[in-house]
C-alpha positions in Angstrom: -7.1 -4.4 14.2 -5.6 -6.6 11.3 -2.4 -6.0 9.6 -3.5 -4.2 6.3 0.0 -3.5 4.6 3.3 -6.0 4.8 5.9 -5.3 7.1 8.8 -5.8 4.3 9.1 -4.5 1.0 10.8 -6.1 -1.9 12.9 -3.4 -3.3 14.5 -3.4 -6.9 18.3 -2.6 -6.6 20.1 -0.1 -9.3 22.6 -2.7 -10.1 21.2 -5.8 -12.2 17.9 -5.7 -10.9 18.6 -7.2 -7.5 15.6 -7.5 -5.4 16.8 -6.8 -1.8 13.6 -6.8 1.1 13.4 -4.0 3.5 11.4 -2.7 6.5 8.4 -0.5 4.7 9.7 1.9 7.0 12.9 2.4 5.5 11.6 2.8 2.0 11.8 6.1 0.4 9.7 7.7 -2.6 11.6 7.1 -5.5 12.6 3.4 -5.0 11.3 0.9 -6.8 9.1 -2.0 -5.6 8.1 -5.8 -7.1 4.6 -7.0 -5.8 4.1 -10.8 -6.5 0.7 -12.2 -7.3 -1.3 -12.8 -3.9 0.3 -10.2 -2.1 -0.7 -6.9 -0.6 0.9 -3.8 -2.1 3.5 -2.5 0.7 3.4 1.2 -0.4 1.6 3.6 -2.1 3.0 4.3 -5.7 2.9 4.3 -9.3 3.1 1.2 -11.5 6.6 1.3 -14.0 5.9 -2.2 -15.2 3.3 -4.8 -15.7 -0.4 -5.1 -15.5 -2.5 -6.7 -13.1 -6.0 -6.9 -10.9 -6.0 -5.4 -7.7 -8.5 -5.6 -4.6 -8.9 -1.9 -3.8 -12.0 -2.9 -1.2 -10.0 -1.9 1.7 -9.4 1.4 0.6 -12.6 2.2 -1.9 -14.6 -0.9 -0.8 -15.0 -1.8 -4.2 -16.5 -5.5 -4.4 -14.5 -6.7 -7.6 -10.5 -6.3 -8.5 -10.0 -3.4 -10.6 -7.6 -3.6 -13.7 -3.8 -1.7 -13.1 -1.3 -1.1 -15.2 1.6 1.2 -16.3 1.4 4.9 -15.4 -1.5 3.9 -12.8 -1.5 4.8 -9.0 -1.7 1.7 -6.8 -2.2 2.1 -2.5 -0.8 0.3 0.5 -2.6 -2.8 1.5 -4.6 -3.5 -1.7 -4.4 -7.0 -3.1 -2.4 -8.1 -5.9 -4.6 -10.6 -7.1 -3.2 -11.2 -10.5 0.6 -10.9 -11.8 3.6 -9.5 -10.7 4.0 -5.8 -10.7 6.8 -3.2 -10.3 6.3 0.3 -8.7 7.5 3.5 -8.1 7.3 4.5 -4.6 5.3 7.7 -4.1 4.9 8.0 -0.2 6.3 6.8 2.6 4.8 4.2 4.6 3.4 6.8 7.3 2.1 9.1 4.6 -0.1 6.3 2.7 -3.6 6.6 2.0 -4.2 3.3 4.6 -2.1 5.2 7.2 -3.5 8.3 7.4 -7.2 7.0 7.1 -6.3 4.7 9.9 -5.4 8.0 11.8 -8.8 9.7 11.0 -10.3 6.6 12.4 -8.7 6.2 15.4 -8.9 10.1 16.0 -12.7 9.7 15.4 -13.1 7.1 18.1 -11.0 9.0 20.8 -13.3 12.3 20.3 -16.0 10.1 20.7 -15.2 8.6 24.1 -14.4 11.9 25.4 -18.1 13.0 24.3 -19.4 9.7 26.0 -17.5 10.7 29.3 -18.9 14.1 29.1 -22.7 12.6 29.0 
């Protein structure tokens, strides 16, 4: 399967607004992350700064990018197509909408295989 979410998040440090790249598995809810134009959103969160359009097709199936701004929720795996945003992380990477969806698909595929073996 194609990697739908980045492995690295650009986290904002509290002192001086410095940016530090860390593995998404180490990011905890409440941390702030910066997402540049052309990048996939690494984690689920709420936009705290900036406005953009996001291609949410991996999550919602919508064919056109949707406008998102401060206070709105964004999901891991969506593509930021317009401008830099900062978001506050709301879920760990293992709890994201994308991760939960992939687990459900894998579970469904495993159950189908068992049923096929029985027949």
